[in-house]
py3Dmol code that shows the C-alpha trace and the ligand (Angstrom):
import py3Dmol

protein = """\
ATOM      1  CA  MET A   1     -63.013 165.979  73.055  1.00  0.00           C
ATOM      2  CA  ARG A   2     -62.563 162.787  71.063  1.00  0.00           C
ATOM      3  CA  VAL A   3     -63.556 162.020  67.504  1.00  0.00           C
ATOM      4  CA  ASP A   4     -64.051 158.607  66.023  1.00  0.00           C
ATOM      5  CA  ALA A   5     -62.990 158.811  62.371  1.00  0.00           C
ATOM      6  CA  ASP A   6     -62.011 156.254  59.781  1.00  0.00           C
ATOM      7  CA  PRO A   7     -58.549 157.065  58.391  1.00  0.00           C
ATOM      8  CA  GLY A   8     -58.645 158.160  54.791  1.00  0.00           C
ATOM      9  CA  HIS A   9     -62.248 159.333  54.894  1.00  0.00           C
ATOM     10  CA  HIS A  10     -63.551 162.757  54.034  1.00  0.00           C
ATOM     11  CA  ALA A  11     -64.837 164.366  57.246  1.00  0.00           C
ATOM     12  CA  ILE A  12     -67.743 166.786  56.977  1.00  0.00           C
ATOM     13  CA  LEU A  13     -68.341 168.842  60.113  1.00  0.00           C
ATOM     14  CA  VAL A  14     -71.809 170.457  60.142  1.00  0.00           C
ATOM     15  CA  ARG A  15     -72.084 173.341  62.542  1.00  0.00           C
ATOM     16  CA  SER A  16     -74.062 176.553  62.424  1.00  0.00           C
ATOM     17  CA  LEU A  17     -71.752 179.038  64.116  1.00  0.00           C
ATOM     18  CA  HIS A  18     -74.236 181.355  65.718  1.00  0.00           C
ATOM     19  CA  GLU A  19     -73.121 182.091  69.294  1.00  0.00           C
ATOM     20  CA  PRO A  20     -69.663 181.939  67.677  1.00  0.00           C
ATOM     21  CA  ASN A  21     -67.498 182.634  70.694  1.00  0.00           C
ATOM     22  CA  ALA A  22     -68.846 179.561  72.414  1.00  0.00           C
ATOM     23  CA  LYS A  23     -68.541 177.351  69.337  1.00  0.00           C
ATOM     24  CA  LEU A  24     -65.394 178.369  67.502  1.00  0.00           C
ATOM     25  CA  VAL A  25     -62.861 176.835  69.873  1.00  0.00           C
ATOM     26  CA  ASP A  26     -64.325 173.361  69.853  1.00  0.00           C
ATOM     27  CA  THR A  27     -64.847 173.555  66.097  1.00  0.00           C
ATOM     28  CA  VAL A  28     -61.116 174.302  65.679  1.00  0.00           C
ATOM     29  CA  LEU A  29     -60.188 171.561  68.134  1.00  0.00           C
ATOM     30  CA  ALA A  30     -62.344 169.059  66.289  1.00  0.00           C
ATOM     31  CA  THR A  31     -60.469 169.689  63.041  1.00  0.00           C
ATOM     32  CA  ASP A  32     -57.190 168.921  64.771  1.00  0.00           C
ATOM     33  CA  ALA A  33     -58.668 165.689  66.133  1.00  0.00           C
ATOM     34  CA  LEU A  34     -59.939 164.789  62.642  1.00  0.00           C
ATOM     35  CA  ARG A  35     -56.550 165.442  61.069  1.00  0.00           C
ATOM     36  CA  ARG A  36     -54.827 163.290  63.714  1.00  0.00           C
ATOM     37  CA  ALA A  37     -57.400 160.533  63.126  1.00  0.00           C
ATOM     38  CA  GLY A  38     -56.331 160.534  59.468  1.00  0.00           C
ATOM     39  CA  ALA A  39     -59.291 162.281  57.734  1.00  0.00           C
ATOM     40  CA  SER A  40     -58.248 162.714  54.099  1.00  0.00           C
ATOM     41  CA  GLN A  41     -60.227 165.932  53.707  1.00  0.00           C
ATOM     42  CA  ARG A  42     -61.996 168.200  56.151  1.00  0.00           C
ATOM     43  CA  THR A  43     -65.049 170.215  55.120  1.00  0.00           C
ATOM     44  CA  LEU A  44     -66.890 172.606  57.344  1.00  0.00           C
ATOM     45  CA  VAL A  45     -70.588 173.090  56.612  1.00  0.00           C
ATOM     46  CA  ALA A  46     -71.543 176.260  58.465  1.00  0.00           C
ATOM     47  CA  PRO A  47     -74.998 177.342  57.291  1.00  0.00           C
ATOM     48  CA  TYR A  48     -74.362 180.582  59.170  1.00  0.00           C
ATOM     49  CA  LEU A  49     -70.810 181.936  59.139  1.00  0.00           C
ATOM     50  CA  PRO A  50     -70.249 184.608  61.810  1.00  0.00           C
ATOM     51  CA  TYR A  51     -68.238 187.815  61.680  1.00  0.00           C
ATOM     52  CA  MET A  52     -68.678 188.267  57.921  1.00  0.00           C
ATOM     53  CA  ARG A  53     -70.390 191.689  58.083  1.00  0.00           C
ATOM     54  CA  GLN A  54     -67.284 193.496  59.411  1.00  0.00           C
ATOM     55  CA  ASP A  55     -65.443 193.434  56.084  1.00  0.00           C
ATOM     56  CA  THR A  56     -63.593 196.689  56.490  1.00  0.00           C
ATOM     57  CA  VAL A  57     -62.553 199.146  59.191  1.00  0.00           C
ATOM     58  CA  PHE A  58     -65.685 201.258  59.572  1.00  0.00           C
ATOM     59  CA  HIS A  59     -64.280 203.222  62.534  1.00  0.00           C
ATOM     60  CA  PRO A  60     -60.605 203.644  63.522  1.00  0.00           C
ATOM     61  CA  GLY A  61     -59.363 200.955  65.827  1.00  0.00           C
ATOM     62  CA  GLU A  62     -61.698 198.195  64.631  1.00  0.00           C
ATOM     63  CA  PRO A  63     -60.523 194.734  63.399  1.00  0.00           C
ATOM     64  CA  VAL A  64     -61.574 193.337  60.050  1.00  0.00           C
ATOM     65  CA  SER A  65     -63.281 190.316  61.524  1.00  0.00           C
ATOM     66  CA  GLN A  66     -64.241 188.826  58.133  1.00  0.00           C
ATOM     67  CA  ARG A  67     -60.529 188.376  57.311  1.00  0.00           C
ATOM     68  CA  VAL A  68     -59.640 187.107  60.771  1.00  0.00           C
ATOM     69  CA  MET A  69     -62.374 184.406  60.573  1.00  0.00           C
ATOM     70  CA  ALA A  70     -61.375 183.418  57.071  1.00  0.00           C
ATOM     71  CA  ASP A  71     -57.669 183.121  58.008  1.00  0.00           C
ATOM     72  CA  CYS A  72     -58.573 180.932  60.988  1.00  0.00           C
ATOM     73  CA  LEU A  73     -60.906 178.630  59.067  1.00  0.00           C
ATOM     74  CA  ARG A  74     -58.518 178.328  56.074  1.00  0.00           C
ATOM     75  CA  ARG A  75     -55.883 176.907  58.404  1.00  0.00           C
ATOM     76  CA  CYS A  76     -58.349 174.322  59.769  1.00  0.00           C
ATOM     77  CA  PHE A  77     -60.456 173.174  56.789  1.00  0.00           C
ATOM     78  CA  ASP A  78     -59.888 172.209  53.186  1.00  0.00           C
ATOM     79  CA  ARG A  79     -63.301 173.516  52.233  1.00  0.00           C
ATOM     80  CA  VAL A  80     -66.043 175.634  53.797  1.00  0.00           C
ATOM     81  CA  VAL A  81     -69.667 175.550  52.624  1.00  0.00           C
ATOM     82  CA  THR A  82     -71.979 178.242  53.887  1.00  0.00           C
ATOM     83  CA  ILE A  83     -75.156 180.137  53.004  1.00  0.00           C
ATOM     84  CA  GLU A  84     -75.507 183.878  52.303  1.00  0.00           C
ATOM     85  CA  PRO A  85     -72.335 184.983  54.038  1.00  0.00           C
ATOM     86  CA  HIS A  86     -73.014 188.699  53.477  1.00  0.00           C
ATOM     87  CA  LEU A  87     -70.193 189.383  51.088  1.00  0.00           C
ATOM     88  CA  HIS A  88     -71.536 192.656  49.803  1.00  0.00           C
ATOM     89  CA  ARG A  89     -68.164 194.252  49.295  1.00  0.00           C
ATOM     90  CA  THR A  90     -66.116 191.050  48.853  1.00  0.00           C
ATOM     91  CA  PRO A  91     -66.781 190.063  45.229  1.00  0.00           C
ATOM     92  CA  ARG A  92     -66.042 186.310  45.486  1.00  0.00           C
ATOM     93  CA  PHE A  93     -66.192 183.842  48.340  1.00  0.00           C
ATOM     94  CA  ALA A  94     -63.091 182.204  46.833  1.00  0.00           C
ATOM     95  CA  ASP A  95     -61.175 185.390  47.693  1.00  0.00           C
ATOM     96  CA  LEU A  96     -61.822 184.559  51.309  1.00  0.00           C
ATOM     97  CA  LEU A  97     -61.987 180.776  51.601  1.00  0.00           C
ATOM     98  CA  PRO A  98     -61.905 177.628  49.473  1.00  0.00           C
ATOM     99  CA  GLY A  99     -65.403 176.186  49.200  1.00  0.00           C
ATOM    100  CA  ARG A 100     -68.816 177.554  48.321  1.00  0.00           C
ATOM    101  CA  ALA A 101     -71.183 180.296  49.394  1.00  0.00           C
ATOM    102  CA  LEU A 102     -74.698 179.123  48.593  1.00  0.00           C
ATOM    103  CA  THR A 103     -77.678 181.356  48.094  1.00  0.00           C
ATOM    104  CA  ALA A 104     -81.045 180.810  49.739  1.00  0.00           C
ATOM    105  CA  ALA A 105     -82.808 182.872  47.035  1.00  0.00           C
ATOM    106  CA  ALA A 106     -84.241 179.809  45.259  1.00  0.00           C
ATOM    107  CA  ALA A 107     -85.522 178.275  48.525  1.00  0.00           C
ATOM    108  CA  ILE A 108     -87.185 181.577  49.490  1.00  0.00           C
ATOM    109  CA  ALA A 109     -88.650 181.975  45.987  1.00  0.00           C
ATOM    110  CA  ALA A 110     -90.096 178.421  46.152  1.00  0.00           C
ATOM    111  CA  TRP A 111     -91.743 179.344  49.448  1.00  0.00           C
ATOM    112  CA  LEU A 112     -92.981 182.659  48.037  1.00  0.00           C
ATOM    113  CA  ARG A 113     -94.568 180.976  45.010  1.00  0.00           C
ATOM    114  CA  ARG A 114     -96.750 179.015  47.420  1.00  0.00           C
ATOM    115  CA  GLN A 115     -98.063 182.232  49.089  1.00  0.00           C
ATOM    116  CA  ARG A 116    -101.018 184.257  47.919  1.00  0.00           C
ATOM    117  CA  GLY A 117     -99.844 187.054  45.639  1.00  0.00           C
ATOM    118  CA  PRO A 118     -99.338 189.606  44.422  1.00  0.00           C
ATOM    119  CA  VAL A 119     -96.756 190.707  46.912  1.00  0.00           C
ATOM    120  CA  VAL A 120     -94.076 193.324  46.373  1.00  0.00           C
ATOM    121  CA  VAL A 121     -90.726 191.991  47.506  1.00  0.00           C
ATOM    122  CA  VAL A 122     -88.735 194.652  49.346  1.00  0.00           C
ATOM    123  CA  GLY A 123     -84.975 194.690  49.991  1.00  0.00           C
ATOM    124  CA  PRO A 124     -83.978 197.262  52.591  1.00  0.00           C
ATOM    125  CA  ASP A 125     -80.764 198.407  50.863  1.00  0.00           C
ATOM    126  CA  GLU A 126     -79.197 198.788  47.463  1.00  0.00           C
ATOM    127  CA  GLU A 127     -76.569 196.157  48.245  1.00  0.00           C
ATOM    128  CA  SER A 128     -79.282 193.529  48.352  1.00  0.00           C
ATOM    129  CA  GLN A 129     -80.488 194.319  44.812  1.00  0.00           C
ATOM    130  CA  PRO A 130     -79.102 191.293  42.830  1.00  0.00           C
ATOM    131  CA  TRP A 131     -80.361 188.905  45.512  1.00  0.00           C
ATOM    132  CA  VAL A 132     -83.812 190.495  45.817  1.00  0.00           C
ATOM    133  CA  ARG A 133     -84.177 190.714  42.045  1.00  0.00           C
ATOM    134  CA  SER A 134     -83.279 187.065  41.533  1.00  0.00           C
ATOM    135  CA  LEU A 135     -85.638 185.722  44.206  1.00  0.00           C
ATOM    136  CA  ALA A 136     -88.547 187.988  43.186  1.00  0.00           C
ATOM    137  CA  THR A 137     -88.045 187.174  39.522  1.00  0.00           C
ATOM    138  CA  ALA A 138     -88.030 183.435  40.299  1.00  0.00           C
ATOM    139  CA  ALA A 139     -91.302 183.916  42.204  1.00  0.00           C
ATOM    140  CA  ALA A 140     -92.749 186.165  39.446  1.00  0.00           C
ATOM    141  CA  MET A 141     -93.358 188.995  41.930  1.00  0.00           C
ATOM    142  CA  PRO A 142     -92.573 192.748  41.612  1.00  0.00           C
ATOM    143  CA  TRP A 143     -89.654 194.017  43.699  1.00  0.00           C
ATOM    144  CA  VAL A 144     -87.991 197.193  44.911  1.00  0.00           C
ATOM    145  CA  VAL A 145     -84.964 198.016  47.025  1.00  0.00           C
ATOM    146  CA  GLY A 146     -84.632 200.902  49.432  1.00  0.00           C
ATOM    147  CA  ARG A 147     -81.732 203.244  50.128  1.00  0.00           C
ATOM    148  CA  LYS A 148     -80.450 202.567  53.610  1.00  0.00           C
ATOM    149  CA  GLN A 149     -78.142 204.722  55.682  1.00  0.00           C
ATOM    150  CA  ARG A 150     -76.885 203.371  58.985  1.00  0.00           C
ATOM    151  CA  LEU A 151     -76.565 206.351  61.323  1.00  0.00           C
ATOM    152  CA  ALA A 152     -75.555 204.335  64.392  1.00  0.00           C
ATOM    153  CA  ASP A 153     -75.637 200.692  65.582  1.00  0.00           C
ATOM    154  CA  ARG A 154     -79.375 200.815  66.183  1.00  0.00           C
ATOM    155  CA  ARG A 155     -80.386 203.750  63.979  1.00  0.00           C
ATOM    156  CA  VAL A 156     -80.976 203.422  60.274  1.00  0.00           C
ATOM    157  CA  ARG A 157     -82.804 205.509  57.719  1.00  0.00           C
ATOM    158  CA  ILE A 158     -84.484 203.811  54.736  1.00  0.00           C
ATOM    159  CA  GLU A 159     -86.015 205.577  51.744  1.00  0.00           C
ATOM    160  CA  LEU A 160     -88.205 203.513  49.457  1.00  0.00           C
ATOM    161  CA  PRO A 161     -88.748 204.189  45.747  1.00  0.00           C
ATOM    162  CA  PRO A 162     -92.318 204.434  44.427  1.00  0.00           C
ATOM    163  CA  LEU A 163     -94.048 201.102  44.989  1.00  0.00           C
ATOM    164  CA  PRO A 164     -96.032 199.054  42.505  1.00  0.00           C
ATOM    165  CA  ALA A 165     -99.774 198.813  43.130  1.00  0.00           C
ATOM    166  CA  CYS A 166     -99.887 196.051  45.794  1.00  0.00           C
ATOM    167  CA  ARG A 167    -101.651 195.709  49.091  1.00  0.00           C
ATOM    168  CA  SER A 168     -99.034 193.385  50.556  1.00  0.00           C
ATOM    169  CA  ALA A 169     -95.275 193.529  50.911  1.00  0.00           C
ATOM    170  CA  LEU A 170     -92.611 190.986  51.899  1.00  0.00           C
ATOM    171  CA  ILE A 171     -89.391 192.418  53.308  1.00  0.00           C
ATOM    172  CA  VAL A 172     -86.473 190.081  52.643  1.00  0.00           C
ATOM    173  CA  ASP A 173     -83.014 190.378  54.162  1.00  0.00           C
ATOM    174  CA  ASP A 174     -79.995 188.145  54.680  1.00  0.00           C
ATOM    175  CA  ILE A 175     -79.714 188.760  58.408  1.00  0.00           C
ATOM    176  CA  ALA A 176     -81.811 190.212  61.178  1.00  0.00           C
ATOM    177  CA  SER A 177     -79.787 191.085  64.236  1.00  0.00           C
ATOM    178  CA  SER A 178     -81.115 194.086  66.157  1.00  0.00           C
ATOM    179  CA  GLY A 179     -84.190 193.992  63.910  1.00  0.00           C
ATOM    180  CA  VAL A 180     -83.849 197.734  63.330  1.00  0.00           C
ATOM    181  CA  THR A 181     -83.451 197.376  59.537  1.00  0.00           C
ATOM    182  CA  ILE A 182     -86.665 195.379  59.144  1.00  0.00           C
ATOM    183  CA  ALA A 183     -88.571 197.592  61.591  1.00  0.00           C
ATOM    184  CA  VAL A 184     -87.581 200.780  59.769  1.00  0.00           C
ATOM    185  CA  ALA A 185     -88.417 199.236  56.371  1.00  0.00           C
ATOM    186  CA  ALA A 186     -91.816 198.125  57.757  1.00  0.00           C
ATOM    187  CA  ARG A 187     -92.594 201.647  58.976  1.00  0.00           C
ATOM    188  CA  ALA A 188     -91.689 203.068  55.575  1.00  0.00           C
ATOM    189  CA  LEU A 189     -94.040 200.546  53.953  1.00  0.00           C
ATOM    190  CA  ALA A 190     -96.858 201.369  56.384  1.00  0.00           C
ATOM    191  CA  ARG A 191     -96.406 205.087  55.529  1.00  0.00           C
ATOM    192  CA  ALA A 192     -96.763 204.108  51.879  1.00  0.00           C
ATOM    193  CA  ASN A 193    -100.176 202.548  52.710  1.00  0.00           C
ATOM    194  CA  ILE A 194     -99.165 198.919  52.389  1.00  0.00           C
ATOM    195  CA  GLY A 195    -101.844 197.041  54.303  1.00  0.00           C
ATOM    196  CA  ARG A 196    -100.056 193.820  55.044  1.00  0.00           C
ATOM    197  CA  ILE A 197     -96.346 193.489  55.768  1.00  0.00           C
ATOM    198  CA  ASP A 198     -94.481 190.183  56.274  1.00  0.00           C
ATOM    199  CA  ALA A 199     -90.757 189.553  56.483  1.00  0.00           C
ATOM    200  CA  VAL A 200     -88.419 186.714  55.709  1.00  0.00           C
ATOM    201  CA  VAL A 201     -84.755 186.642  56.730  1.00  0.00           C
ATOM    202  CA  VAL A 202     -82.099 184.040  56.008  1.00  0.00           C
ATOM    203  CA  HIS A 203     -80.162 184.137  59.299  1.00  0.00           C
ATOM    204  CA  ALA A 204     -82.384 184.561  62.369  1.00  0.00           C
ATOM    205  CA  ILE A 205     -79.899 186.060  64.795  1.00  0.00           C
ATOM    206  CA  PHE A 206     -82.559 188.189  66.513  1.00  0.00           C
ATOM    207  CA  ALA A 207     -80.739 189.834  69.403  1.00  0.00           C
ATOM    208  CA  ARG A 208     -82.709 190.525  72.553  1.00  0.00           C
ATOM    209  CA  GLY A 209     -85.753 192.721  71.781  1.00  0.00           C
ATOM    210  CA  ALA A 210     -85.407 192.351  68.011  1.00  0.00           C
ATOM    211  CA  GLU A 211     -88.606 190.410  67.399  1.00  0.00           C
ATOM    212  CA  GLN A 212     -90.699 192.788  69.546  1.00  0.00           C
ATOM    213  CA  ARG A 213     -89.191 195.728  67.682  1.00  0.00           C
ATOM    214  CA  ILE A 214     -90.164 194.168  64.343  1.00  0.00           C
ATOM    215  CA  ARG A 215     -93.702 193.276  65.531  1.00  0.00           C
ATOM    216  CA  ARG A 216     -94.248 196.770  66.912  1.00  0.00           C
ATOM    217  CA  ALA A 217     -93.381 198.168  63.498  1.00  0.00           C
ATOM    218  CA  GLY A 218     -96.334 196.223  62.038  1.00  0.00           C
ATOM    219  CA  VAL A 219     -94.782 193.055  60.635  1.00  0.00           C
ATOM    220  CA  ARG A 220     -97.408 190.326  60.856  1.00  0.00           C
ATOM    221  CA  ARG A 221     -95.574 187.199  59.762  1.00  0.00           C
ATOM    222  CA  LEU A 222     -91.851 186.936  60.541  1.00  0.00           C
ATOM    223  CA  LEU A 223     -90.126 183.855  59.069  1.00  0.00           C
ATOM    224  CA  SER A 224     -86.624 182.641  58.536  1.00  0.00           C
ATOM    225  CA  CYS A 225     -84.482 179.967  56.867  1.00  0.00           C
ATOM    226  CA  ASP A 226     -83.261 177.205  59.131  1.00  0.00           C
ATOM    227  CA  THR A 227     -79.579 178.187  59.033  1.00  0.00           C
ATOM    228  CA  ILE A 228     -79.870 179.102  62.744  1.00  0.00           C
ATOM    229  CA  PRO A 229     -82.358 177.146  64.864  1.00  0.00           C
ATOM    230  CA  HIS A 230     -85.162 179.584  65.800  1.00  0.00           C
ATOM    231  CA  HIS A 231     -88.904 179.391  66.261  1.00  0.00           C
ATOM    232  CA  THR A 232     -89.361 181.521  63.070  1.00  0.00           C
ATOM    233  CA  ASN A 233     -87.701 178.829  60.890  1.00  0.00           C
ATOM    234  CA  ALA A 234     -89.995 177.998  57.971  1.00  0.00           C
ATOM    235  CA  ILE A 235     -87.705 177.569  54.950  1.00  0.00           C
ATOM    236  CA  GLY A 236     -85.435 174.537  54.899  1.00  0.00           C
ATOM    237  CA  CYS A 237     -81.907 174.662  53.467  1.00  0.00           C
ATOM    238  CA  ALA A 238     -80.863 171.036  53.945  1.00  0.00           C
ATOM    239  CA  GLU A 239     -81.513 170.097  50.284  1.00  0.00           C
ATOM    240  CA  LEU A 240     -79.481 173.064  49.118  1.00  0.00           C
ATOM    241  CA  ILE A 241     -76.532 171.974  51.228  1.00  0.00           C
ATOM    242  CA  ALA A 242     -76.887 168.291  50.309  1.00  0.00           C
ATOM    243  CA  THR A 243     -76.842 169.173  46.618  1.00  0.00           C
ATOM    244  CA  ALA A 244     -73.737 171.332  47.067  1.00  0.00           C
ATOM    245  CA  LEU A 245     -71.973 168.406  48.746  1.00  0.00           C
ATOM    246  CA  GLY A 246     -72.882 166.198  45.787  1.00  0.00           C
ATOM    247  CA  TYR A 247     -75.439 164.106  47.607  1.00  0.00           C
ATOM    248  CA  ARG A 248     -78.260 162.845  45.378  1.00  0.00           C
ATOM    249  CA  PRO A 249     -81.260 161.388  47.298  1.00  0.00           C
ATOM    250  CA  PRO A 250     -82.237 157.923  46.037  1.00  0.00           C
ATOM    251  CA  ARG A 251     -85.134 157.962  43.572  1.00  0.00           C
ATOM    252  CA  ASN A 252     -88.401 156.533  44.901  1.00  0.00           C
ATOM    253  CA  GLY A 253     -89.544 153.342  43.189  1.00  0.00           C
TER     254      GLY A 253
END
"""
ligand_1 = """\
14
R5P
C -76.935 194.800 56.170
O -76.432 195.134 55.124
C -77.627 193.481 56.303
O -78.086 193.017 55.073
C -78.788 193.555 57.278
O -79.740 194.445 56.778
C -78.338 193.991 58.649
O -77.174 193.373 59.025
C -79.449 193.752 59.653
O -79.021 194.174 60.906
P -80.055 194.740 61.979
O -81.145 193.707 62.206
O -79.218 194.935 63.227
O -80.577 196.048 61.481
"""
view = py3Dmol.view(width=600, height=400)
view.addModel(protein, "pdb")
view.setStyle({"model": 0}, {"cartoon": {"style": "trace"}})
view.addModel(ligand_1, "xyz")
view.setStyle({"model": 1}, {"stick": {}})
view.zoomTo()
view.show()
């Protein structure tokens, strides 16, 4: 690997770290090359930051991968900018890393305002409540959150509260990996006689079989933010990141 950097310049490395095991090593090597080339500051823009969900030891013998990742990136970068890093039990991003954790709520709300309403916005678990409330409120839509219990890797139970009178629902979540959470939420909505169910996720990880699982559960439209390249990408986050980096697009005329 070789980087061509101007000494004294601020280097911004943009890399979505899905498929992390393949990407982390060269990301770390690039920071060393940038430092040696004289970059005055190194910022990592990782729209998706991996290993953030394992924020505690759920079962004896497990690592706390969130901390391991943070320690590694802190040694390499002066600043990390990411989107929805799933910090449900870590109160502040600053406790993990210098930089910023951005929210995609406003981008999703802007997309939602352009859809035909009314739609009840559904978060699968109580942890998602502040996020779901803020995006639904910005889109002037009713919202609920379910109570989710994860029984095993691919088994979850979701109970929904009484739903407002709506024929359509939009499930929103920060990540879809196995797709089980969205599929179980969709089945619960179908049992509650919701006629049309769509889903939007921020990070489209979609492990093998996830999309089929979600479709089989009755989700018609499945969309995502573009933090991970995927054919479901429909909501752009570039402007959000550019603004966080202090970039102001030139005014027309
Ligand atoms: C959990 O708290 C997250 O917000 C997601 O609901 C979860 O990680 C989704 O994973 P999966 O698609 O494997 O159910």
